N, CA, C and O atoms as a Tinker XYZ file with bonds, in Angstrom:
   416  protein
     1  N      0.801000   -1.080000    0.092000    73     2
     2  CA    -0.123000   -0.045000    0.149000    64     1     3
     3  C      0.969000    1.186000    0.166000    63     2     4     5
     4  O      2.003000    1.207000    0.834000    81     3
     5  N      0.456000    2.285000   -0.798000    73     3     6
     6  CA     1.382000    3.581000   -0.636000    64     5     7
     7  C      0.485000    4.542000    0.409000    63     6     8     9
     8  O     -0.705000    4.826000    0.278000    81     7
     9  N      1.284000    4.911000    1.353000    73     7    10
    10  CA     0.835000    5.659000    2.468000    64     9    11
    11  C      1.462000    7.123000    2.203000    63    10    12    13
    12  O      2.647000    7.378000    1.987000    81    11
    13  N      0.319000    8.071000    2.277000    73    11    14
    14  CA     0.636000    9.720000    2.265000    64    13    15
    15  C      0.259000   10.196000    3.627000    63    14    16    17
    16  O     -0.887000   10.225000    4.077000    81    15
    17  N      1.202000   10.515000    4.149000    73    15    18
    18  CA     1.178000   11.454000    5.482000    64    17    19
    19  C      1.333000   12.975000    5.128000    63    18    20    21
    20  O      2.311000   13.468000    4.566000    81    19
    21  N      0.226000   13.627000    5.543000    73    19    22
    22  CA     0.237000   15.228000    5.630000    64    21    23
    23  C      0.035000   15.798000    6.722000    63    22    24    25
    24  O     -0.925000   15.515000    7.440000    81    23
    25  N      0.975000   16.749000    7.027000    73    23    26
    26  CA     1.103000   17.413000    8.222000    64    25    27
    27  C      0.811000   18.908000    7.812000    63    26    28    29
    28  O      1.479000   19.479000    6.950000    81    27
    29  N     -0.330000   19.558000    8.552000    73    27    30
    30  CA    -0.815000   20.730000    8.212000    64    29    31
    31  C     -1.186000   21.371000    9.506000    63    30    32    33
    32  O     -1.525000   20.778000   10.529000    81    31
    33  N     -1.082000   22.637000    9.334000    73    31    34
    34  CA    -1.747000   23.525000   10.303000    64    33    35
    35  C     -2.960000   24.081000    9.796000    63    34    36    37
    36  O     -3.361000   23.591000    8.741000    81    35
    37  N     -3.725000   25.121000   10.385000    73    35    38
    38  CA    -4.997000   25.472000    9.900000    64    37    39
    39  C     -4.799000   25.997000    8.410000    63    38    40    41
    40  O     -5.705000   25.788000    7.603000    81    39
    41  N     -3.775000   26.595000    8.060000    73    39    42
    42  CA    -3.639000   27.254000    6.801000    64    41    43
    43  C     -2.716000   26.690000    5.785000    63    42    44    45
    44  O     -2.965000   26.949000    4.608000    81    43
    45  N     -1.623000   25.910000    6.089000    73    43    46
    46  CA    -0.663000   25.608000    5.182000    64    45    47
    47  C     -0.361000   24.026000    5.391000    63    46    48    49
    48  O     -0.539000   23.442000    6.460000    81    47
    49  N      0.088000   23.475000    4.294000    73    47    50
    50  CA     0.674000   22.061000    4.287000    64    49    51
    51  C      2.022000   22.229000    4.615000    63    50    52    53
    52  O      2.773000   22.789000    3.816000    81    51
    53  N      2.510000   21.722000    5.928000    73    51    54
    54  CA     3.820000   21.593000    6.228000    64    53    55
    55  C      4.738000   20.721000    5.872000    63    54    56    57
    56  O      5.923000   21.011000    5.709000    81    55
    57  N      4.197000   19.488000    5.716000    73    55    58
    58  CA     4.815000   18.212000    5.074000    64    57    59
    59  C      3.981000   17.373000    4.255000    63    58    60    61
    60  O      2.776000   17.272000    4.483000    81    59
    61  N      4.608000   16.710000    3.228000    73    59    62
    62  CA     3.856000   15.537000    2.569000    64    61    63
    63  C      5.011000   14.397000    2.434000    63    62    64    65
    64  O      6.093000   14.478000    1.853000    81    63
    65  N      4.546000   13.506000    3.024000    73    63    66
    66  CA     5.552000   12.243000    3.051000    64    65    67
    67  C      4.877000   11.060000    2.334000    63    66    68    69
    68  O      3.853000   10.567000    2.808000    81    67
    69  N      5.448000   10.582000    1.165000    73    67    70
    70  CA     4.802000    9.545000    0.444000    64    69    71
    71  C      5.757000    8.313000    0.481000    63    70    72    73
    72  O      6.932000    8.411000    0.129000    81    71
    73  N      5.182000    7.104000    0.939000    73    71    74
    74  CA     6.134000    5.869000    0.771000    64    73    75
    75  C      5.382000    4.601000    0.662000    63    74    76    77
    76  O      4.261000    4.429000    1.140000    81    75
    77  N      5.967000    3.853000    0.100000    73    75    78
    78  CA     5.576000    2.375000   -0.106000    64    77    79
    79  C      5.211000    1.995000   -1.565000    63    78    80    81
    80  O      5.361000    2.841000   -2.446000    81    79
    81  N      4.775000    0.855000   -1.834000    73    79    82
    82  CA     4.356000    0.493000   -3.192000    64    81    83
    83  C      2.902000   -0.050000   -3.097000    63    82    84    85
    84  O      2.577000   -0.715000   -2.113000    81    83
    85  N      1.962000    0.233000   -4.160000    73    83    86
    86  CA     0.670000   -0.175000   -3.960000    64    85    87
    87  C      0.236000   -1.648000   -4.011000    63    86    88    89
    88  O     -0.760000   -2.099000   -3.446000    81    87
    89  N      1.111000   -2.342000   -4.762000    73    87    90
    90  CA     0.830000   -3.888000   -4.963000    64    89    91
    91  C     -0.323000   -4.245000   -5.636000    63    90    92    93
    92  O     -0.830000   -5.327000   -5.344000    81    91
    93  N     -0.924000   -3.434000   -6.620000    73    91    94
    94  CA    -2.272000   -3.438000   -7.286000    64    93    95
    95  C     -2.058000   -4.257000   -8.284000    63    94    96    97
    96  O     -3.038000   -4.797000   -8.796000    81    95
    97  N     -0.638000   -4.555000   -8.823000    73    95    98
    98  CA    -0.659000   -5.308000  -10.099000    64    97    99
    99  C      0.889000   -5.675000  -10.135000    63    98   100   101
   100  O      1.632000   -5.114000   -9.330000    81    99
   101  N      1.389000   -6.579000  -11.020000    73    99   102
   102  CA     2.788000   -6.914000  -10.982000    64   101   103
   103  C      3.622000   -5.919000  -11.450000    63   102   104   105
   104  O      3.198000   -5.120000  -12.286000    81   103
   105  N      4.940000   -5.846000  -10.957000    73   103   106
   106  CA     5.906000   -4.647000  -11.111000    64   105   107
   107  C      5.847000   -4.224000  -12.575000    63   106   108   109
   108  O      5.909000   -5.116000  -13.421000    81   107
   109  N      5.752000   -3.146000  -12.900000    73   107   110
   110  CA     5.642000   -2.668000  -14.147000    64   109   111
   111  C      4.348000   -2.433000  -14.754000    63   110   112   113
   112  O      4.208000   -1.922000  -15.865000    81   111
   113  N      3.401000   -2.821000  -13.998000    73   111   114
   114  CA     2.039000   -2.870000  -14.575000    64   113   115
   115  C      1.095000   -2.270000  -13.390000    63   114   116   117
   116  O     -0.132000   -2.366000  -13.404000    81   115
   117  N      1.692000   -1.770000  -12.580000    73   115   118
   118  CA     0.866000   -1.395000  -11.333000    64   117   119
   119  C      0.358000    0.187000  -11.658000    63   118   120   121
   120  O      1.182000    1.092000  -11.523000    81   119
   121  N     -0.750000    0.434000  -12.004000    73   119   122
   122  CA    -1.360000    1.653000  -12.357000    64   121   123
   123  C     -1.392000    2.702000  -11.244000    63   122   124   125
   124  O     -1.293000    3.910000  -11.454000    81   123
   125  N     -1.555000    2.077000   -9.914000    73   123   126
   126  CA    -1.641000    3.013000   -9.002000    64   125   127
   127  C     -0.240000    3.615000   -8.549000    63   126   128   129
   128  O     -0.088000    4.812000   -8.305000    81   127
   129  N      0.841000    2.591000   -8.455000    73   127   130
   130  CA     2.035000    3.134000   -8.338000    64   129   131
   131  C      2.408000    4.107000   -9.453000    63   130   132   133
   132  O      3.137000    5.057000   -9.167000    81   131
   133  N      1.994000    3.958000  -10.617000    73   131   134
   134  CA     2.309000    4.665000  -11.835000    64   133   135
   135  C      1.573000    6.120000  -11.483000    63   134   136   137
   136  O      2.146000    7.203000  -11.607000    81   135
   137  N      0.301000    5.964000  -11.057000    73   135   138
   138  CA    -0.273000    7.279000  -10.805000    64   137   139
   139  C      0.500000    8.167000   -9.842000    63   138   140   141
   140  O      0.894000    9.305000  -10.099000    81   139
   141  N      0.654000    7.563000   -8.797000    73   139   142
   142  CA     1.314000    8.242000   -7.635000    64   141   143
   143  C      2.703000    8.707000   -7.938000    63   142   144   145
   144  O      3.036000    9.834000   -7.570000    81   143
   145  N      3.609000    7.871000   -8.632000    73   143   146
   146  CA     4.949000    8.270000   -9.022000    64   145   147
   147  C      4.747000    9.534000  -10.076000    63   146   148   149
   148  O      5.537000   10.475000   -9.998000    81   147
   149  N      3.843000    9.549000  -10.915000    73   147   150
   150  CA     3.456000   10.631000  -11.946000    64   149   151
   151  C      3.134000   11.886000  -11.286000    63   150   152   153
   152  O      3.637000   12.943000  -11.668000    81   151
   153  N      2.347000   11.823000  -10.348000    73   151   154
   154  CA     1.787000   12.868000   -9.451000    64   153   155
   155  C      2.991000   13.630000   -8.705000    63   154   156   157
   156  O      3.105000   14.853000   -8.784000    81   155
   157  N      3.793000   12.904000   -8.047000    73   155   158
   158  CA     4.815000   13.163000   -7.321000    64   157   159
   159  C      6.014000   13.580000   -7.938000    63   158   160   161
   160  O      6.661000   14.441000   -7.343000    81   159
   161  N      6.491000   13.093000   -9.137000    73   159   162
   162  CA     7.634000   13.601000   -9.811000    64   161   163
   163  C      7.168000   14.857000  -10.365000    63   162   164   165
   164  O      7.875000   15.854000  -10.218000    81   163
   165  N      5.904000   14.943000  -11.075000    73   163   166
   166  CA     5.428000   16.193000  -11.459000    64   165   167
   167  C      5.329000   17.243000  -10.283000    63   166   168   169
   168  O      5.579000   18.389000  -10.657000    81   167
   169  N      5.098000   17.141000   -9.283000    73   167   170
   170  CA     5.101000   17.975000   -7.920000    64   169   171
   171  C      6.477000   18.440000   -7.862000    63   170   172   173
   172  O      6.686000   19.653000   -7.900000    81   171
   173  N      7.648000   17.438000   -7.756000    73   171   174
   174  CA     8.959000   17.880000   -7.501000    64   173   175
   175  C      9.567000   18.850000   -8.534000    63   174   176   177
   176  O     10.261000   19.836000   -8.285000    81   175
   177  N      9.107000   18.302000   -9.969000    73   175   178
   178  CA     9.535000   19.312000  -10.999000    64   177   179
   179  C      8.897000   20.672000  -10.981000    63   178   180   181
   180  O      9.495000   21.676000  -11.368000    81   179
   181  N      7.684000   20.678000  -10.528000    73   179   182
   182  CA     7.044000   22.092000  -10.555000    64   181   183
   183  C      7.446000   22.863000   -9.391000    63   182   184   185
   184  O      7.430000   24.093000   -9.429000    81   183
   185  N      7.811000   22.204000   -8.343000    73   183   186
   186  CA     8.365000   23.129000   -7.063000    64   185   187
   187  C      9.918000   23.525000   -7.470000    63   186   188   189
   188  O     10.455000   24.569000   -7.101000    81   187
   189  N     10.479000   22.629000   -8.202000    73   187   190
   190  CA    11.910000   23.018000   -8.549000    64   189   191
   191  C     12.112000   24.168000   -9.630000    63   190   192   193
   192  O     13.042000   24.974000   -9.627000    81   191
   193  N     10.970000   24.094000  -10.651000    73   191   194
   194  CA    11.060000   25.213000  -11.687000    64   193   195
   195  C     10.186000   26.477000  -11.397000    63   194   196   197
   196  O     10.514000   27.532000  -11.940000    81   195
   197  N      8.984000   26.436000  -10.493000    73   195   198
   198  CA     8.202000   27.396000  -10.164000    64   197   199
   199  C      8.256000   27.925000   -8.774000    63   198   200   201
   200  O      7.815000   29.041000   -8.498000    81   199
   201  N      8.735000   27.216000   -7.996000    73   199   202
   202  CA     8.860000   27.805000   -6.455000    64   201   203
   203  C     10.289000   27.249000   -6.007000    63   202   204   205
   204  O     10.374000   26.651000   -4.935000    81   203
   205  N     11.268000   27.413000   -6.712000    73   203   206
   206  CA    12.563000   26.949000   -6.106000    64   205   207
   207  C     12.755000   27.454000   -4.844000    63   206   208   209
   208  O     12.383000   28.610000   -4.644000    81   207
   209  N     13.395000   26.661000   -3.708000    73   207   210
   210  CA    13.803000   27.023000   -2.517000    64   209   211
   211  C     12.766000   27.458000   -1.493000    63   210   212   213
   212  O     13.013000   28.163000   -0.515000    81   211
   213  N     11.617000   26.978000   -1.814000    73   211   214
   214  CA    10.521000   27.031000   -0.944000    64   213   215
   215  C     10.162000   26.013000   -0.090000    63   214   216   217
   216  O      9.344000   26.068000    0.828000    81   215
   217  N     10.993000   24.851000   -0.545000    73   215   218
   218  CA    10.462000   23.593000    0.192000    64   217   219
   219  C     11.886000   22.729000    0.009000    63   218   220   221
   220  O     12.699000   22.839000   -0.908000    81   219
   221  N     11.941000   21.696000    1.348000    73   219   222
   222  CA    13.073000   20.922000    1.174000    64   221   223
   223  C     12.521000   19.690000    0.679000    63   222   224   225
   224  O     11.441000   19.261000    1.086000    81   223
   225  N     13.348000   19.001000   -0.336000    73   223   226
   226  CA    13.007000   17.944000   -1.049000    64   225   227
   227  C     13.781000   16.760000   -0.925000    63   226   228   229
   228  O     15.006000   16.860000   -0.980000    81   227
   229  N     13.147000   15.456000   -0.739000    73   227   230
   230  CA    13.952000   14.422000   -0.602000    64   229   231
   231  C     13.067000   13.318000   -1.389000    63   230   232   233
   232  O     11.857000   13.173000   -1.218000    81   231
   233  N     13.928000   12.507000   -2.345000    73   231   234
   234  CA    13.346000   11.372000   -2.887000    64   233   235
   235  C     14.490000   10.275000   -3.155000    63   234   236   237
   236  O     15.566000   10.517000   -3.701000    81   235
   237  N     14.034000    8.933000   -2.637000    73   235   238
   238  CA    14.684000    7.957000   -2.563000    64   237   239
   239  C     13.735000    6.845000   -3.116000    63   238   240   241
   240  O     12.530000    7.061000   -3.242000    81   239
   241  N     14.332000    5.603000   -3.454000    73   239   242
   242  CA    13.475000    4.508000   -4.028000    64   241   243
   243  C     12.186000    4.400000   -3.072000    63   242   244   245
   244  O     12.365000    4.041000   -1.908000    81   243
   245  N     10.932000    4.692000   -3.517000    73   243   246
   246  CA     9.749000    4.251000   -2.730000    64   245   247
   247  C      9.517000    5.216000   -1.790000    63   246   248   249
   248  O      8.621000    5.031000   -0.967000    81   247
   249  N     10.385000    6.537000   -1.768000    73   247   250
   250  CA     9.791000    7.282000   -0.685000    64   249   251
   251  C     10.255000    8.878000   -0.944000    63   250   252   253
   252  O     11.419000    9.250000   -1.088000    81   251
   253  N      9.096000    9.698000   -0.966000    73   251   254
   254  CA     9.534000   11.242000   -1.220000    64   253   255
   255  C      8.896000   12.006000    0.048000    63   254   256   257
   256  O      7.814000   11.693000    0.547000    81   255
   257  N      9.559000   12.845000    0.406000    73   255   258
   258  CA     9.369000   13.732000    1.567000    64   257   259
   259  C      9.524000   15.242000    1.016000    63   258   260   261
   260  O     10.444000   15.626000    0.293000    81   259
   261  N      8.512000   15.983000    1.467000    73   259   262
   262  CA     8.479000   17.490000    1.121000    64   261   263
   263  C      8.211000   18.201000    2.362000    63   262   264   265
   264  O      7.235000   17.959000    3.072000    81   263
   265  N      9.073000   19.064000    2.606000    73   263   266
   266  CA     8.714000   19.991000    3.965000    64   265   267
   267  C      8.800000   21.473000    3.205000    63   266   268   269
   268  O      9.711000   21.857000    2.471000    81   267
   269  N      7.616000   22.184000    3.583000    73   267   270
   270  CA     7.467000   23.441000    3.053000    64   269   271
   271  C      8.087000   24.331000    4.034000    63   270   272   273
   272  O      8.262000   24.035000    5.216000    81   271
   273  N      8.464000   25.624000    3.389000    73   271   274
   274  CA     8.994000   26.723000    4.365000    64   273   275
   275  C      7.842000   27.524000    4.338000    63   274   276   277
   276  O      7.177000   27.713000    3.320000    81   275
   277  N      7.570000   28.051000    5.568000    73   275   278
   278  CA     6.096000   28.733000    5.809000    64   277   279
   279  C      6.237000   30.082000    4.984000    63   278   280   281
   280  O      7.237000   30.759000    4.745000    81   279
   281  N      4.850000   30.257000    4.613000    73   279   282
   282  CA     4.508000   31.595000    3.972000    64   281   283
   283  C      4.845000   31.735000    2.511000    63   282   284   285
   284  O      5.011000   32.871000    2.066000    81   283
   285  N      4.962000   30.665000    1.709000    73   283   286
   286  CA     5.254000   30.913000    0.184000    64   285   287
   287  C      3.804000   30.377000   -0.317000    63   286   288   289
   288  O      3.413000   29.216000   -0.202000    81   287
   289  N      3.160000   31.342000   -0.836000    73   287   290
   290  CA     1.806000   30.947000   -1.573000    64   289   291
   291  C      1.913000   30.180000   -2.877000    63   290   292   293
   292  O      0.908000   29.605000   -3.295000    81   291
   293  N      3.102000   30.126000   -3.580000    73   291   294
   294  CA     3.209000   29.251000   -4.728000    64   293   295
   295  C      3.469000   27.921000   -4.308000    63   294   296   297
   296  O      3.094000   27.014000   -5.051000    81   295
   297  N      4.068000   27.637000   -3.207000    73   295   298
   298  CA     4.356000   26.310000   -2.739000    64   297   299
   299  C      3.177000   25.791000   -2.264000    63   298   300   301
   300  O      2.885000   24.616000   -2.487000    81   299
   301  N      2.368000   26.625000   -1.552000    73   299   302
   302  CA     0.919000   26.126000   -1.007000    64   301   303
   303  C      0.136000   25.666000   -2.157000    63   302   304   305
   304  O     -0.536000   24.636000   -2.097000    81   303
   305  N      0.196000   26.299000   -3.058000    73   303   306
   306  CA    -0.840000   26.128000   -4.247000    64   305   307
   307  C     -0.474000   24.814000   -4.796000    63   306   308   309
   308  O     -1.328000   23.950000   -4.992000    81   307
   309  N      0.915000   24.623000   -5.078000    73   307   310
   310  CA     1.311000   23.385000   -5.719000    64   309   311
   311  C      1.267000   22.166000   -4.815000    63   310   312   313
   312  O      1.198000   21.061000   -5.355000    81   311
   313  N      1.302000   22.261000   -3.462000    73   311   314
   314  CA     1.045000   21.167000   -2.438000    64   313   315
   315  C     -0.369000   20.948000   -2.379000    63   314   316   317
   316  O     -0.718000   19.771000   -2.295000    81   315
   317  N     -1.294000   21.867000   -2.406000    73   315   318
   318  CA    -2.850000   21.773000   -2.294000    64   317   319
   319  C     -3.236000   20.902000   -3.569000    63   318   320   321
   320  O     -3.969000   19.922000   -3.433000    81   319
   321  N     -2.717000   21.283000   -4.843000    73   319   322
   322  CA    -3.193000   20.547000   -5.906000    64   321   323
   323  C     -2.610000   19.133000   -6.115000    63   322   324   325
   324  O     -3.198000   18.269000   -6.764000    81   323
   325  N     -1.213000   18.929000   -5.421000    73   323   326
   326  CA    -0.900000   17.636000   -5.308000    64   325   327
   327  C     -1.796000   16.608000   -4.542000    63   326   328   329
   328  O     -2.177000   15.492000   -4.895000    81   327
   329  N     -2.045000   17.387000   -3.266000    73   327   330
   330  CA    -2.975000   16.546000   -2.478000    64   329   331
   331  C     -4.426000   16.379000   -3.168000    63   330   332   333
   332  O     -5.071000   15.343000   -3.005000    81   331
   333  N     -4.787000   17.193000   -3.758000    73   331   334
   334  CA    -6.113000   16.858000   -4.468000    64   333   335
   335  C     -5.986000   15.788000   -5.533000    63   334   336   337
   336  O     -6.962000   15.082000   -5.785000    81   335
   337  N     -4.994000   15.650000   -6.085000    73   335   338
   338  CA    -4.604000   14.727000   -7.203000    64   337   339
   339  C     -4.618000   13.320000   -6.527000    63   338   340   341
   340  O     -5.299000   12.379000   -6.936000    81   339
   341  N     -3.707000   13.282000   -5.341000    73   339   342
   342  CA    -3.685000   12.029000   -4.740000    64   341   343
   343  C     -4.942000   11.620000   -3.945000    63   342   344   345
   344  O     -5.104000   10.428000   -3.685000    81   343
   345  N     -5.792000   12.491000   -3.567000    73   343   346
   346  CA    -7.053000   12.112000   -2.956000    64   345   347
   347  C     -8.001000   11.524000   -4.116000    63   346   348   349
   348  O     -8.782000   10.583000   -3.969000    81   347
   349  N     -7.781000   12.273000   -5.323000    73   347   350
   350  CA    -8.801000   11.708000   -6.302000    64   349   351
   351  C     -8.163000   10.273000   -6.663000    63   350   352   353
   352  O     -8.998000    9.457000   -7.053000    81   351
   353  N     -7.134000    9.924000   -6.616000    73   351   354
   354  CA    -6.630000    8.660000   -6.929000    64   353   355
   355  C     -7.029000    7.644000   -5.797000    63   354   356   357
   356  O     -7.255000    6.458000   -6.033000    81   355
   357  N     -7.094000    8.204000   -4.563000    73   355   358
   358  CA    -7.298000    7.302000   -3.470000    64   357   359
   359  C     -8.899000    7.027000   -3.437000    63   358   360   361
   360  O     -9.406000    5.995000   -2.998000    81   359
   361  N     -9.562000    8.066000   -3.946000    73   359   362
   362  CA   -11.120000    7.751000   -4.219000    64   361   363
   363  C    -11.358000    6.475000   -5.082000    63   362   364   365
   364  O    -12.174000    5.596000   -4.805000    81   363
   365  N    -10.517000    6.496000   -6.187000    73   363   366
   366  CA   -10.629000    5.308000   -6.994000    64   365   367
   367  C    -10.047000    3.906000   -6.479000    63   366   368   369
   368  O    -10.565000    2.817000   -6.726000    81   367
   369  N     -8.969000    4.097000   -5.776000    73   367   370
   370  CA    -8.195000    2.959000   -5.369000    64   369   371
   371  C     -7.860000    3.034000   -3.838000    63   370   372   373
   372  O     -6.688000    3.044000   -3.459000    81   371
   373  N     -8.912000    3.084000   -2.976000    73   371   374
   374  CA    -8.576000    3.122000   -1.688000    64   373   375
   375  C     -7.990000    1.949000   -1.004000    63   374   376   377
   376  O     -7.527000    2.063000    0.131000    81   375
   377  N     -7.991000    0.858000   -1.627000    73   375   378
   378  CA    -7.584000   -0.399000   -1.216000    64   377   379
   379  C     -5.834000   -0.312000   -1.385000    63   378   380   381
   380  O     -5.133000   -1.157000   -0.828000    81   379
   381  N     -5.330000    0.618000   -2.077000    73   379   382
   382  CA    -4.090000    0.545000   -2.512000    64   381   383
   383  C     -3.234000    1.862000   -2.151000    63   382   384   385
   384  O     -2.030000    1.920000   -2.402000    81   383
   385  N     -3.918000    2.877000   -1.566000    73   383   386
   386  CA    -3.440000    4.114000   -1.310000    64   385   387
   387  C     -4.206000    4.691000   -0.047000    63   386   388   389
   388  O     -5.433000    4.641000    0.035000    81   387
   389  N     -3.465000    5.193000    0.847000    73   387   390
   390  CA    -4.091000    5.769000    2.086000    64   389   391
   391  C     -3.504000    6.965000    2.434000    63   390   392   393
   392  O     -2.286000    7.067000    2.577000    81   391
   393  N     -4.457000    8.098000    2.617000    73   391   394
   394  CA    -3.834000    9.411000    2.972000    64   393   395
   395  C     -4.267000    9.670000    4.460000    63   394   396   397
   396  O     -5.440000    9.494000    4.787000    81   395
   397  N     -3.421000   10.044000    5.263000    73   395   398
   398  CA    -3.723000   10.556000    6.574000    64   397   399
   399  C     -3.434000   12.113000    6.596000    63   398   400   401
   400  O     -2.530000   12.567000    5.896000    81   399
   401  N     -4.080000   12.794000    7.271000    73   399   402
   402  CA    -3.909000   14.240000    7.486000    64   401   403
   403  C     -3.696000   14.553000    8.877000    63   402   404   405
   404  O     -4.697000   14.434000    9.584000    81   403
   405  N     -2.537000   14.957000    9.488000    73   403   406
   406  CA    -2.465000   15.302000   10.775000    64   405   407
   407  C     -2.462000   17.023000   10.996000    63   406   408   409
   408  O     -1.757000   17.740000   10.286000    81   407
   409  N     -3.249000   17.508000   11.956000    73   407   410
   410  CA    -3.391000   18.770000   12.080000    64   409   411
   411  C     -2.475000   19.065000   13.293000    63   410   412   413
   412  O     -2.494000   18.357000   14.299000    81   411
   413  N     -1.633000   20.199000   13.142000    73   411   414
   414  CA    -0.736000   20.479000   14.290000    64   413   415
   415  C     -0.839000   21.663000   14.751000    63   414   416
   416  O     -0.147000   22.017000   15.705000    81   415
């Protein structure tokens, strides 16, 4: 299962952590993993090109971690759009992706 952990305060997404593999289909045929990977790599590229230095980014096999620096509207818009995309995927494949949101 893909686990997405979101840490937020009332107004901002502070962290987004994605790890695991969906296991929806054999390696190379897993649509859920492909979807999550596409969403997250697109997000990393968007932050790099549109909001550089607004977030700390980390990506290793099967794990992506994003920590936002407070107060940047560009980063917050990108993070919110990413969360919506992941939630849409979770709506169709809830047995393979789980999103938890923690308010701090």
